[in-house]
PyMOL Python script that loads the backbone (N, CA, C, O; Angstrom):
from pymol import cmd

cmd.read_pdbstr("""\
ATOM      1  N   UNK A   1      13.850  -5.009 -13.480  1.00  0.00           N
ATOM      2  CA  UNK A   1      13.949  -3.597 -13.163  1.00  0.00           C
ATOM      3  C   UNK A   1      12.529  -3.036 -13.042  1.00  0.00           C
ATOM      4  O   UNK A   1      11.654  -3.388 -13.833  1.00  0.00           O
ATOM      5  N   UNK A   2      12.305  -2.185 -12.078  1.00  0.00           N
ATOM      6  CA  UNK A   2      10.972  -1.614 -11.884  1.00  0.00           C
ATOM      7  C   UNK A   2      10.750  -0.431 -12.822  1.00  0.00           C
ATOM      8  O   UNK A   2      11.698   0.199 -13.292  1.00  0.00           O
ATOM      9  N   UNK A   3       9.498  -0.153 -13.077  1.00  0.00           N
ATOM     10  CA  UNK A   3       9.159   0.971 -13.954  1.00  0.00           C
ATOM     11  C   UNK A   3       9.220   2.268 -13.165  1.00  0.00           C
ATOM     12  O   UNK A   3       8.938   2.267 -11.966  1.00  0.00           O
ATOM     13  N   UNK A   4       9.577   3.365 -13.798  1.00  0.00           N
ATOM     14  CA  UNK A   4       9.638   4.646 -13.084  1.00  0.00           C
ATOM     15  C   UNK A   4       8.244   5.105 -12.662  1.00  0.00           C
ATOM     16  O   UNK A   4       7.262   4.883 -13.371  1.00  0.00           O
ATOM     17  N   UNK A   5       8.174   5.734 -11.518  1.00  0.00           N
ATOM     18  CA  UNK A   5       6.912   6.238 -10.987  1.00  0.00           C
ATOM     19  C   UNK A   5       6.780   7.707 -11.352  1.00  0.00           C
ATOM     20  O   UNK A   5       7.665   8.510 -11.058  1.00  0.00           O
ATOM     21  N   UNK A   6       5.696   8.046 -11.979  1.00  0.00           N
ATOM     22  CA  UNK A   6       5.487   9.419 -12.424  1.00  0.00           C
ATOM     23  C   UNK A   6       4.570  10.156 -11.455  1.00  0.00           C
ATOM     24  O   UNK A   6       3.646   9.570 -10.890  1.00  0.00           O
ATOM     25  N   UNK A   7       4.833  11.438 -11.272  1.00  0.00           N
ATOM     26  CA  UNK A   7       4.061  12.258 -10.352  1.00  0.00           C
ATOM     27  C   UNK A   7       2.600  12.324 -10.765  1.00  0.00           C
ATOM     28  O   UNK A   7       1.716  12.344  -9.910  1.00  0.00           O
ATOM     29  N   UNK A   8       2.340  12.358 -12.053  1.00  0.00           N
ATOM     30  CA  UNK A   8       0.966  12.410 -12.552  1.00  0.00           C
ATOM     31  C   UNK A   8       0.196  11.146 -12.156  1.00  0.00           C
ATOM     32  O   UNK A   8      -0.982  11.215 -11.804  1.00  0.00           O
ATOM     33  N   UNK A   9       0.865  10.004 -12.215  1.00  0.00           N
ATOM     34  CA  UNK A   9       0.230   8.749 -11.817  1.00  0.00           C
ATOM     35  C   UNK A   9       0.012   8.702 -10.308  1.00  0.00           C
ATOM     36  O   UNK A   9      -1.007   8.196  -9.838  1.00  0.00           O
ATOM     37  N   UNK A  10       0.964   9.228  -9.556  1.00  0.00           N
ATOM     38  CA  UNK A  10       0.822   9.266  -8.102  1.00  0.00           C
ATOM     39  C   UNK A  10      -0.362  10.117  -7.677  1.00  0.00           C
ATOM     40  O   UNK A  10      -1.067   9.769  -6.730  1.00  0.00           O
ATOM     41  N   UNK A  11      -0.587  11.219  -8.359  1.00  0.00           N
ATOM     42  CA  UNK A  11      -1.677  12.118  -7.990  1.00  0.00           C
ATOM     43  C   UNK A  11      -3.042  11.503  -8.255  1.00  0.00           C
ATOM     44  O   UNK A  11      -4.038  11.946  -7.684  1.00  0.00           O
ATOM     45  N   UNK A  12      -3.103  10.484  -9.116  1.00  0.00           N
ATOM     46  CA  UNK A  12      -4.376   9.830  -9.431  1.00  0.00           C
ATOM     47  C   UNK A  12      -4.694   8.685  -8.478  1.00  0.00           C
ATOM     48  O   UNK A  12      -5.811   8.169  -8.482  1.00  0.00           O
ATOM     49  N   UNK A  13      -3.720   8.282  -7.658  1.00  0.00           N
ATOM     50  CA  UNK A  13      -3.947   7.189  -6.713  1.00  0.00           C
ATOM     51  C   UNK A  13      -4.888   7.633  -5.602  1.00  0.00           C
ATOM     52  O   UNK A  13      -4.953   8.810  -5.245  1.00  0.00           O
ATOM     53  N   UNK A  14      -5.613   6.660  -5.070  1.00  0.00           N
ATOM     54  CA  UNK A  14      -6.512   6.933  -3.953  1.00  0.00           C
ATOM     55  C   UNK A  14      -5.688   7.297  -2.717  1.00  0.00           C
ATOM     56  O   UNK A  14      -4.660   6.678  -2.443  1.00  0.00           O
ATOM     57  N   UNK A  15      -6.143   8.299  -1.981  1.00  0.00           N
ATOM     58  CA  UNK A  15      -5.455   8.719  -0.757  1.00  0.00           C
ATOM     59  C   UNK A  15      -5.869   7.780   0.370  1.00  0.00           C
ATOM     60  O   UNK A  15      -7.040   7.747   0.749  1.00  0.00           O
ATOM     61  N   UNK A  16      -4.922   7.019   0.907  1.00  0.00           N
ATOM     62  CA  UNK A  16      -5.226   6.029   1.931  1.00  0.00           C
ATOM     63  C   UNK A  16      -5.176   6.611   3.339  1.00  0.00           C
ATOM     64  O   UNK A  16      -5.765   6.044   4.258  1.00  0.00           O
ATOM     65  N   UNK A  17      -4.492   7.718   3.520  1.00  0.00           N
ATOM     66  CA  UNK A  17      -4.415   8.377   4.822  1.00  0.00           C
ATOM     67  C   UNK A  17      -5.511   9.430   4.859  1.00  0.00           C
ATOM     68  O   UNK A  17      -5.379  10.494   4.255  1.00  0.00           O
ATOM     69  N   UNK A  18      -6.585   9.135   5.562  1.00  0.00           N
ATOM     70  CA  UNK A  18      -7.743  10.026   5.571  1.00  0.00           C
ATOM     71  C   UNK A  18      -7.663  11.013   6.725  1.00  0.00           C
ATOM     72  O   UNK A  18      -6.793  10.901   7.589  1.00  0.00           O
ATOM     73  N   UNK A  19      -8.555  11.959   6.736  1.00  0.00           N
ATOM     74  CA  UNK A  19      -8.619  12.940   7.811  1.00  0.00           C
ATOM     75  C   UNK A  19      -8.994  12.281   9.133  1.00  0.00           C
ATOM     76  O   UNK A  19      -9.592  11.205   9.151  1.00  0.00           O
ATOM     77  N   UNK A  20      -8.649  12.918  10.215  1.00  0.00           N
ATOM     78  CA  UNK A  20      -8.962  12.381  11.529  1.00  0.00           C
ATOM     79  C   UNK A  20      -7.893  11.457  12.076  1.00  0.00           C
ATOM     80  O   UNK A  20      -8.136  10.744  13.049  1.00  0.00           O
ATOM     81  N   UNK A  21      -6.707  11.454  11.470  1.00  0.00           N
ATOM     82  CA  UNK A  21      -5.638  10.563  11.916  1.00  0.00           C
ATOM     83  C   UNK A  21      -4.861  11.141  13.087  1.00  0.00           C
ATOM     84  O   UNK A  21      -4.027  10.441  13.663  1.00  0.00           O
ATOM     85  N   UNK A  22      -5.102  12.385  13.458  1.00  0.00           N
ATOM     86  CA  UNK A  22      -4.503  13.069  14.610  1.00  0.00           C
ATOM     87  C   UNK A  22      -2.988  13.248  14.498  1.00  0.00           C
ATOM     88  O   UNK A  22      -2.313  13.394  15.517  1.00  0.00           O
ATOM     89  N   UNK A  23      -2.446  13.239  13.284  1.00  0.00           N
ATOM     90  CA  UNK A  23      -1.035  13.538  13.073  1.00  0.00           C
ATOM     91  C   UNK A  23      -0.927  14.993  12.639  1.00  0.00           C
ATOM     92  O   UNK A  23      -1.711  15.443  11.803  1.00  0.00           O
ATOM     93  N   UNK A  24       0.021  15.731  13.185  1.00  0.00           N
ATOM     94  CA  UNK A  24       0.147  17.132  12.800  1.00  0.00           C
ATOM     95  C   UNK A  24       0.724  17.233  11.387  1.00  0.00           C
ATOM     96  O   UNK A  24       1.588  16.445  11.002  1.00  0.00           O
ATOM     97  N   UNK A  25       0.246  18.190  10.636  1.00  0.00           N
ATOM     98  CA  UNK A  25       0.624  18.292   9.224  1.00  0.00           C
ATOM     99  C   UNK A  25       2.074  18.718   9.027  1.00  0.00           C
ATOM    100  O   UNK A  25       2.644  18.463   7.966  1.00  0.00           O
ATOM    101  N   UNK A  26       2.681  19.354  10.011  1.00  0.00           N
ATOM    102  CA  UNK A  26       4.057  19.807   9.879  1.00  0.00           C
ATOM    103  C   UNK A  26       5.097  18.758  10.252  1.00  0.00           C
ATOM    104  O   UNK A  26       6.286  18.953  10.001  1.00  0.00           O
ATOM    105  N   UNK A  27       4.674  17.668  10.837  1.00  0.00           N
ATOM    106  CA  UNK A  27       5.606  16.620  11.259  1.00  0.00           C
ATOM    107  C   UNK A  27       6.006  15.733  10.086  1.00  0.00           C
ATOM    108  O   UNK A  27       5.323  15.698   9.062  1.00  0.00           O
ATOM    109  N   UNK A  28       7.089  15.036  10.241  1.00  0.00           N
ATOM    110  CA  UNK A  28       7.551  14.130   9.196  1.00  0.00           C
ATOM    111  C   UNK A  28       6.820  12.796   9.190  1.00  0.00           C
ATOM    112  O   UNK A  28       6.821  12.096   8.178  1.00  0.00           O
ATOM    113  N   UNK A  29       6.197  12.436  10.310  1.00  0.00           N
ATOM    114  CA  UNK A  29       5.528  11.133  10.409  1.00  0.00           C
ATOM    115  C   UNK A  29       4.413  10.953   9.383  1.00  0.00           C
ATOM    116  O   UNK A  29       4.380   9.916   8.721  1.00  0.00           O
ATOM    117  N   UNK A  30       3.491  11.918   9.213  1.00  0.00           N
ATOM    118  CA  UNK A  30       2.439  11.703   8.214  1.00  0.00           C
ATOM    119  C   UNK A  30       2.983  11.604   6.793  1.00  0.00           C
ATOM    120  O   UNK A  30       2.433  10.879   5.964  1.00  0.00           O
ATOM    121  N   UNK A  31       4.052  12.325   6.512  1.00  0.00           N
ATOM    122  CA  UNK A  31       4.658  12.260   5.180  1.00  0.00           C
ATOM    123  C   UNK A  31       5.231  10.867   4.950  1.00  0.00           C
ATOM    124  O   UNK A  31       5.043  10.282   3.884  1.00  0.00           O
ATOM    125  N   UNK A  32       5.926  10.341   5.945  1.00  0.00           N
ATOM    126  CA  UNK A  32       6.505   9.001   5.822  1.00  0.00           C
ATOM    127  C   UNK A  32       5.417   7.945   5.698  1.00  0.00           C
ATOM    128  O   UNK A  32       5.534   7.030   4.884  1.00  0.00           O
ATOM    129  N   UNK A  33       4.362   8.060   6.494  1.00  0.00           N
ATOM    130  CA  UNK A  33       3.258   7.100   6.435  1.00  0.00           C
ATOM    131  C   UNK A  33       2.577   7.157   5.081  1.00  0.00           C
ATOM    132  O   UNK A  33       2.244   6.117   4.514  1.00  0.00           O
ATOM    133  N   UNK A  34       2.366   8.345   4.557  1.00  0.00           N
ATOM    134  CA  UNK A  34       1.731   8.499   3.242  1.00  0.00           C
ATOM    135  C   UNK A  34       2.581   7.840   2.151  1.00  0.00           C
ATOM    136  O   UNK A  34       2.043   7.191   1.253  1.00  0.00           O
ATOM    137  N   UNK A  35       3.900   8.004   2.226  1.00  0.00           N
ATOM    138  CA  UNK A  35       4.790   7.394   1.238  1.00  0.00           C
ATOM    139  C   UNK A  35       4.757   5.867   1.335  1.00  0.00           C
ATOM    140  O   UNK A  35       4.762   5.177   0.315  1.00  0.00           O
ATOM    141  N   UNK A  36       4.725   5.346   2.552  1.00  0.00           N
ATOM    142  CA  UNK A  36       4.642   3.895   2.742  1.00  0.00           C
ATOM    143  C   UNK A  36       3.325   3.368   2.187  1.00  0.00           C
ATOM    144  O   UNK A  36       3.306   2.325   1.533  1.00  0.00           O
ATOM    145  N   UNK A  37       2.227   4.072   2.436  1.00  0.00           N
ATOM    146  CA  UNK A  37       0.930   3.636   1.927  1.00  0.00           C
ATOM    147  C   UNK A  37       0.879   3.692   0.408  1.00  0.00           C
ATOM    148  O   UNK A  37       0.254   2.835  -0.218  1.00  0.00           O
ATOM    149  N   UNK A  38       1.520   4.677  -0.192  1.00  0.00           N
ATOM    150  CA  UNK A  38       1.564   4.754  -1.653  1.00  0.00           C
ATOM    151  C   UNK A  38       2.391   3.614  -2.236  1.00  0.00           C
ATOM    152  O   UNK A  38       2.093   3.125  -3.326  1.00  0.00           O
ATOM    153  N   UNK A  39       3.426   3.189  -1.519  1.00  0.00           N
ATOM    154  CA  UNK A  39       4.289   2.120  -2.017  1.00  0.00           C
ATOM    155  C   UNK A  39       3.642   0.748  -1.872  1.00  0.00           C
ATOM    156  O   UNK A  39       3.990  -0.188  -2.591  1.00  0.00           O
ATOM    157  N   UNK A  40       2.704   0.634  -0.942  1.00  0.00           N
ATOM    158  CA  UNK A  40       2.063  -0.674  -0.686  1.00  0.00           C
ATOM    159  C   UNK A  40       1.074  -1.041  -1.760  1.00  0.00           C
ATOM    160  O   UNK A  40       0.454  -2.103  -1.692  1.00  0.00           O
TER     161      UNK A  40
END
""", "prot")
cmd.dss("prot")
cmd.show_as("cartoon", "prot")
cmd.util.cbc("prot")
cmd.orient("prot")
């Protein structure tokens, strides 16, 4: 069984999606990509 992921721990992770990616902030794509990068 995997350990639960806490929001506090997530906020301390390095942000892998940097500026200049040309994705609009209101779209769902950057949110999905950010979640995939956090899971990797």
